[in-house]
C-alpha positions in Angstrom: 6.2 35.1 -8.6 5.5 33.2 -12.0 7.3 29.5 -12.6 8.7 29.5 -15.9 8.5 25.7 -17.5 10.7 25.0 -20.9 9.3 23.3 -23.4 11.0 19.7 -23.6 11.7 19.7 -27.6 12.5 23.3 -27.3 16.5 21.6 -26.6 16.2 19.7 -30.0 14.8 22.6 -32.1 17.9 24.7 -30.8 20.1 21.8 -31.8 18.3 21.7 -35.2 18.7 25.4 -36.0 15.0 25.8 -35.8 15.9 29.0 -33.2 17.8 32.5 -33.3 17.1 33.4 -30.6 19.1 36.8 -31.3 17.2 37.5 -34.2 13.5 35.9 -34.0 10.5 37.2 -33.4 9.4 35.6 -30.1 6.0 36.4 -28.8 3.6 35.5 -26.3 0.4 33.6 -26.3 -1.8 33.5 -23.6 -4.2 30.6 -22.3 -6.5 29.7 -19.8 -6.7 27.4 -16.7 -8.8 25.0 -18.4 -6.1 24.9 -21.7 -2.9 24.7 -19.5 0.3 23.9 -21.8 2.2 21.0 -21.2 6.3 20.6 -21.5 5.4 17.9 -23.8 3.7 20.5 -26.4 5.9 21.4 -29.4 4.1 24.4 -31.4 1.7 27.3 -30.9 -1.1 24.8 -32.1 -1.4 22.6 -29.6 -2.0 25.3 -27.3 -5.9 27.1 -27.1 -5.3 30.6 -27.0 -8.0 33.4 -25.4 -9.1 36.0 -27.6 -6.7 38.9 -28.1 -8.8 41.8 -29.7 -8.6 43.8 -26.6 -5.0 43.1 -26.3 -2.1 45.1 -27.0 1.0 43.6 -29.1 2.7 40.6 -27.8 5.9 40.9 -29.3 8.7 40.9 -27.2 11.9 42.6 -27.2 15.4 41.0 -27.0 17.8 42.9 -24.8 20.6 40.6 -25.3 21.7 37.1 -26.3 24.8 36.2 -25.2 27.6 33.5 -24.0 30.0 34.0 -21.5 32.3 31.3 -20.4 29.9 28.5 -22.0 27.1 29.6 -20.6 24.1 31.8 -23.0 21.8 33.6 -21.3 18.6 35.3 -23.0 17.6 38.7 -21.7 13.9 39.7 -22.6 12.7 43.4 -22.1 9.7 43.1 -20.1 6.7 43.2 -21.6 3.4 45.1 -20.8 0.2 44.0 -21.9 -2.7 46.4 -22.3 -6.4 46.1 -22.3 -8.5 48.0 -24.5 -11.4 45.9 -23.4 -11.8 43.3 -21.4 -8.7 40.5 -21.8 -8.8 36.9 -20.1 -9.2 35.2 -18.2 -5.7 33.7 -18.8 -3.2 31.9 -16.4 -0.4 30.9 -18.6 1.7 32.8 -20.9 3.4 31.2 -23.6 6.9 32.3 -25.3 6.9 30.8 -29.0 8.9 32.1 -31.9 6.5 33.8 -34.4 9.9 33.2 -37.2 10.0 29.4 -36.8 8.1 27.7 -39.5 5.6 25.7 -37.1 5.9 28.5 -34.2 7.9 26.4 -32.0 7.2 26.9 -28.4 10.1 27.8 -25.9 8.6 27.7 -22.7 5.6 29.2 -20.6 4.7 30.4 -17.3 2.4 29.4 -15.0 0.9 32.9 -12.9 -1.1 30.4 -10.0 -4.4 31.8 -10.4 -6.4 33.4 -13.2 -5.8 36.9 -14.4 -8.6 39.1 -16.1 -7.8 43.0 -17.3 -10.7 45.2 -17.4 -10.4 48.0 -19.9 -7.2 50.4 -19.5 -5.7 47.9 -17.3 -2.0 46.6 -17.7 -0.5 43.3 -17.2 3.6 43.5 -17.0 5.4 40.1 -17.8 8.3 40.8 -16.0 11.4 38.5 -17.5 14.5 38.5 -14.8 17.2 40.7 -16.6 19.8 39.0 -13.9 19.1 35.6 -14.6 17.5 35.9 -18.2 14.4 33.7 -19.0 16.4 31.2 -19.8 20.2 29.8 -19.6 21.6 27.0 -21.4 25.1 25.2 -20.4 
């Protein structure tokens, strides 16, 4: 299972109204091991992405954005990436806010090894429906 790392500046960005996680467009960015994201990155421009020429849409659908007893949970619909030619290699999948002025980063998943998709192959990004992508308490 992939490990999620929250971007450090995300907390400040939420406090300063850069994110409306209930309605903003969240998108994934794929990076290769040589260009690993770091928790200290702030915006999409800090990352070096792979080419998306042969990759399907990367926008994520928000399932729910709710607070219960003081804990906020963001639940996203699993995203299936489909290759129409070779895609990759990539190892990291970052989530960023495409609506925010500077494409602020939220966090990233480390899949532990390189992934390359051949034409016709799919890759499912499994966002936990039970725990959500992230929780704020």
